N, C-alpha and C positions, 0 to 999 in steps of 0.2 A: 725789477728783478722778476727773473722767467724761471719755471720750473721746467727741464725738459725730462720727460718721462719714458725712460726707455721700457717699454712695457707689453704685456700681452694685449691681444684683444679676442674674446672669445665669442661665440655664439652658445648661450646656455641653454640647454634642453633640459628643463624642471619637470620632476612628475613626483606627485604628493602622492605617498602609499601609507598602510597601517605601520609598517614596520620595512627594515632595510630587506633587500631580495638575499634569500639565502643559499647557498651551493643546492645546484638541481630543482629551484624553486622557480615556477612562473607566475607572475603577481599582476593584475589588473589594476591600471591608475586611471582614476574617475578626472584626473586635474592634469593637465598639460600645459605648458607655457612656452616659448623660444624666446630667448630675452637677451637682449646686449650683458655680457659678462667680460671675464678675466680680471685677474687680480690689477694689472696696468691700466687696464679701462677704467674700472671699477674707480681705481684712486685718482684719474685723471677729471673723471665724472666729480668727486668728490672735492678734489682743488678748485676746479672752476664752480662748482656750488656755492664753495666757501669763499671767493673773490680772487683765488690767484691766476695767473697768468701763465696758462698752462698749455706745453708745447708736445704731445702726443708722439712718440719716434716709435713706429713699428711698422706690421704688413698684415694686408689682408688679402682674398682672393680676388681679383679683379671685379667678377660677378657681384660680390657684397657692397655694392656702394652705399646701399641702407645702411648700414654700419658705421659710414663714415658721416652719412647726415644726420645719424642719429646724435652722434658725440659731437656735431657742429651747433645741433639744437640743444643741446645741453651747456653749452658755451666753451667746448675743446676747440683748440687751436690743431685742425688735421693735416695742416700743410705739408706734414713730416712722414704722413702715411703711405708708404709705397703700396700700390696695387699689382699683385705679382699673379702668377700662373701657378699657386700652390694654395690647398684648400685652407680656407681659414679656420684657425684653432676653434676648438670646443669642448666643451665637457657636460657630461651625462649627470646627473645630481637627483640623487633621489632624497625628497623631503619626508620627514616623519609628522606625526600629530604633535609630537613632543620637540618639535622644530631642530633636531638634530638632521644633519647631513651628511650624505656620503657621495664622494663626487670620483667620476673616473674622466681624467684629463687627455685630451688629444693636443699636442702643439702646433701640428700645423706651420702657417707660414709664422708664427712666433719664434721659430727657429732659423728664418730666413734672414734674418738681419746680415747686412754686410758691413765689412771695414770702411769701404768706400762711401755708404751711406753713413755711417757714425761720424767719419771725418768731416764729412760737408755739413753734419748737423751742428757739431762742437765747436767747430771753428768761430762760429759765431757766437758763441756762447761768453758772457764777460765775468769777472770778478763779482760776487754779488749773486750771480746764479747759482741753481742746484741743478743737480742729475739725480734723478730718483729711478731705482732699480728694483726689481722683484726676483725669483728666480722662475721665472717662466718664459725668457729670451734665450739666446744663445748669445755668445761675445759680450758676457757681464764683465770678464776682466779687461777684456779691452776697452769698454766703455769706462770703466773707473779709471784707468791709467790715463787715458785721453782727459778725462775731465781735470784729472790733478796735474797736466801740463798746461792745460788752459786756466788752472787756478780755481777752477769750480768746485763748489763742495759737494760730495755726493752722500745720500741717504739711501739703506739699502735693508729691503724687507724682504730677508732670505727664505721665502714660502714658496714653493714646497722644501724645507729645508734639507739641503746637503750638508753634513757637517764638514765635510774636508775642505770641499770648497769655499763653503762660509770662513772657515778658519785662515785658509789659505788669503782668502781677501781683506780681512779686516783691518788690514794695515793702511787700506788703501778707502776706508769708511769713515767719515765724519759722526756720521750719526746710525748708528744701527736700532731698528725697529723688530721686536718679537715677540711672540706670546709667551705665555709661560712653559708649555711643553716643549717648544723651540729653544727656549734657554736653559732647560734642563737639559736636552740633548746636545747643546754645544760644550756645555759644563761638565756633563757627565754624572749631575747629581739626582738622587733621587725623590726628593721633593722641592717643594718651591723658598722654604725657609732657608736652606743650605744653598740654592741657588742665588737667591737675595744676597747672600753672605759672601759668596764664593766669586761672583761676575766680576764686582768692581775690583777684586784682588788681582783675579785672573787679567783682567785687562783694564787698568787703571787711566789710561788715557782715550779710552773710547767712549762717547757719549751714547747713552744706552736709554731706549725705551720699551720697557717690558709689561706689555697689556696682561693682566691677572684678570681677567672675565669680571665675574660678580664682585671681586676684591677688588677691583679698580686699577690704576696703573701707577709703577713705579719708576721715576726717571733718575739716574746717576750720571756722572759726569765730574770725576775725579773726585773732589772732598765735597761737591755739591750732589746733595738728593733729597729729591721728597715722594710724596706718595699722595696720588687725589682718588677719591672715592668713587666708584660707579654711582649710574642710578638706577633704582629700581624700576623697572617696568615689566609687562607680560609680553615675552618674546614668542615671535610666531615663526622666525626664521632669520638666522646668526650668519647666513651667506657673506655679505659685503660688510658685516660690522668692522670688521679690524681694516678692510680698504676705507670706508667711511672715517673711520677715526684717524688714522695716517694722513689724509687727504685735507683733514680740518686742523688737525694739529699743525702740520708743517704750513696749510694757510697764515694759520694765526701767528706761528713763530715770523714768517715773512713779511705780516703787517706789522712787526714790531712790538705784540703782546709778551708778557713774560711766559716763563715755561709753563707754570703751574695755572696760570689762566688759560694758554694756550691747550693744554691738557684738558682742563674740564670741560672748556668749550667743545673739544673732540669727544670728551665722554658724552657728552649731552646728544650728538649728532648720531653716534652711534648708536645711543640708547633710543632715538625716534627710529632708527635703520632698521632694530629688530623688532619692530612693533608691525612691520610691512613684509611682505612677499616681494621674492626677487633680489636682483641684485644690483645695476645701475639704477633700475627704477626706485629702487626703497630709499636712496639717499637723499637726506632733504635738503632745504634750502637754508641759507644765512637767516632769512626771517625766521623759520620755522625752529632753528635752535635758538635765535635770541628768544622767541616768544617761550618755547620752552624752560629756557635760562631762569627767566624772569619768574615764571611759576615753581621754580625751585630754589628762590634765595631764602 
């Protein structure tokens, strides 16, 4: 089984600061890194490191071959990435000593996907395969409809959140993956307790993975509901924590593990991730996750 990740690829410009830059303020940073990022690329790396067969579908500027090389070195199939004359997407990330981040995102080539490209990719997809999407590329609805025609399941992580678009697309989604803030925005509730009560009633036929930060993860699908606790670690950077969770959870599911065990393994991977700086570079290997779980039995 294959996961076709139709997702963003970014170059992340990471600056470490004492606090977020305020209006009118100029601040020096004594630590800078340029790293592979983008929610799509991060999730592809996490999937590959977790043992899944993942084909990344996206676009970059033709001069950024090093991005493709790095993804390949991390186990991602890059044969479906187009190299075009549009700047590669990038992000400007401010990271504080408290491990909080503030991000400015430029979409660039991430919004240059074509219907022809999507058609060529998904005509080879088979039942049992998955399509994974985030909200950092164009043609999201087109991809979902094409996947549905092929009998391929769709997992959707609607970040950055667009409430109107997400609600419009939920009928095409098999698994929705949101954090607590995104879930509250979707349902229009003021706190997580009311959101957890209202979401299954509002969308009874939708499988939902809801990450709750330090409170862990909640999953519901019709009458089925479970909650898995998070692991306690000293976080230094939360940039790719959610992407790591998604990659490891989907990979475990596709390998036949139960939902509770898939979530627990993904929580462990996410816990390791936040103890490291960077996005794709902070994602652990399967072996590291297995060792972490062995220490927390």
